[in-house]
N, C-alpha and C positions, 0 to 999 in steps of 0.2 A: 668213551661213552657218548652216544649221540644226544645232542641238546634237544629238549622237548620244544614243540611249537606252542606258542602262547596266543590266546585270543583275548585281546584287551578291548573291552566294549563299555559303553555307557550303561551304568547299572539302572535297574528298574525295580518295580514291585516284585517281579519274579525272583529277585535275589534276596528278599527279606530274610530268608532262613539262614543266610550266611552271616548276618549281622552279629550274633553272639560270638561266633568263632573269630570274627575279625577283631572284635573288642578284646577278646582274650589274648590274641596274638599281639595286639598293640601293647597291652600291659606287660606281657612277658618280655617283649623286646626292649621296652623301656627299662625294666629292671635289670636285664642282662647288660645293657649299655652303661648302667649306673647314672642315667640321666632320666628326666621325666618329660612326659608329654601331657597335654590336656586330656583328661579322661573323658571318654564319650560313652554314652549308653547305647545299647542296640537300637533303641527307639530313635535316637538322634541320627544314627547312620541310616536307618530306614527312611527317615524324613529326607535325607539327602538323596537317597535312591529315588524316592517318589518325585522329587523335584528335578531329576535329571542332572544333579550336581555331583555325581560320583562316577568313578570308573572302577571296574572289577575285572580281574584277569583269571583265566582258566587255562590249564594245561591241555594238551591235545587229547588227554584221557578224560577231560571233564572235571579235573580236580581243582578246587579253589587254590589260586596261586598268589593273588595280590589285590591291593585296594588303595584308593586315595579319593579324597573328596574336596570340594570347593567351599570356602567360607568367604563371606563378603563383610566389609567394614566401612564405616564412614559413608553410608548411603551408596555403596557400590563403587566408591572411588578407589578402594583397595581390595584386592583379592588375594587370598592365601590358599595354596594347595596343601592341604593338611592331611595328617594321618596316614602318610605313605607307609605301607607295610607289605612285606613279601613273606610268604610262607617259608619256614626254615628249610623245607624240602627243595625250594627252587631259588635259593639265594646264590649269589656269585655267578649268575648265568645271564646277566644282562636284562632281566625282567624289570628291575627298578627303573632303568632308563626308558624302557618302553612305556611303563605306566606314567612316568613323569612327563614324557612327551605328549601322551594322549590327554592327560589332565590339563596340561598347559594349553594344548590346542582347544580343548573344550572351554577353558577359561577365556581364551581370546575370542571364541565364537560368541559366548554369552555376554562378555564384558570387554569389548574391543578397546575401550578408552581407559580401562582401569589399570592401575599399577599393581603388578603381581609381586608379592614379596614372600619371604620365608625366613624362619630362624632355624638353624641347624648346627649340630656339633659334628655331623658326619662328613668326612672328606669326600666320600663317593657322591653324596647328594650335592655338595658344593661344586664338584666337577660337572655333574649333569646340569646344574643350574647355569653354570658358566657357558656351557654349550648352547643353552637356550637363550642366552643374552642377558642373564642376570649379572649384576655387578655388586660387589661388597659395598655396604653403606653403613652409616652410623644409625643408631636406633632412632635418632631424631627424625630420620627420613621415612620412618614407618608410620602407620596409623596411630593417632593419639586416642583412639577409641578405647575407653576403659574396659569394655566388654572383651576386647581382644586380650589385653594384658591380664585380665582376671582368669583367663584360660591357663595361665602359667602357674596358678596356685598349686596344682598337683605336682609340679616339678620340684625335685629336691633342691634345686638351686634358686627357688623363688625368693628366699631371704636375701640372697646375693643381689638379685635383680632389684628388689625394693630398696636395699641399702644404698644402691647406686642411682636411686630415683629413676629407674627404668631407662637409664642412659647407657647401660652396658651390662653384660653378663657373660656366661661361658659360651653361649650360642653366637654364631656369626650371622649377621643380618645381610640378606641379599635381596636385591630389588630389580625388577624388569619394568622399565618405564617406556610405554609405547610411544610417547611424545619424542623421546630421545632416539628411538629405534627407527623412526620413519625414514630418516635420511641416510641410514647406514648403507654401505655398498651391498651387503647381503640382502637387505629388504628391497632395495631398488632393483636388484637383479631378479628377485622373486616376482616383483610386479611386472617387469618387462618380459619375463620368461627366459628360457635358456638362449643366450646370444653367442656363447662360445662353445665350440665343439670340443668334446673331450679329446684328450691326447690319443687314446686308442682309436677313436672314431676317425680322427684326422689321418692317422697312419693308414687305416684301412681304406679310407677314401682315396688317399694318394696312390696307394698300391693298385686299387681298382682302375683309376684313371690311367696309370702307367700301362696296365695290361690291355684295357679295352679301347683307349683313345686311338692308337694306330689302326686298329681294326675298324673303328667307326669312321675314321678319315678315309680309309680305302673304300668303305661301303658308300659314303657320300659321293666320292669321286665317280662312281659308276652312274650316278643319276644327275649330277650337276657339272 
């Protein structure tokens, strides 16, 4: 079966009508996993859309396929990519990775100096976060903003979190710190641009030189 093409774009007021459906899918997904996420109202998601702090995905047929939004804490020092949801019709097809990459890019554009963090129990999300440069951290390295932790109240594991004084829970904490990423080889290579030819390109280049160099030398000999 052919995989559908997805269009992942920054959400706007034009997508307000999808907010109730997105909220419904978020709640259903949390119940199916047996874990909880902070419940959000359609109005809250619409606010994120109007602020340009959300991304929404559609299939090649125009069907709603996924969503994610940005939240900020501690006066913009911390950013969370929250509410990642993929429609049941389009799961296990790589869409979650596309959405995570786009919301991560948007977060970096809007808050280039902020630390981007997340709490998750999903192995797939952990893998995607690792690809983006996140690293597992202790809860103490996350924001201490009470407003953030209050968002965990709707989670069925909230009592566990509070019993451990917000130092641990069933979720894994992951953090992307731009200050630590600036000097990594991957970031430096990105700044400098491509400096190493791909293996396939090198082979093709060598082959072309092997074929055309003798002819070029003969041609030059006619004039010099």
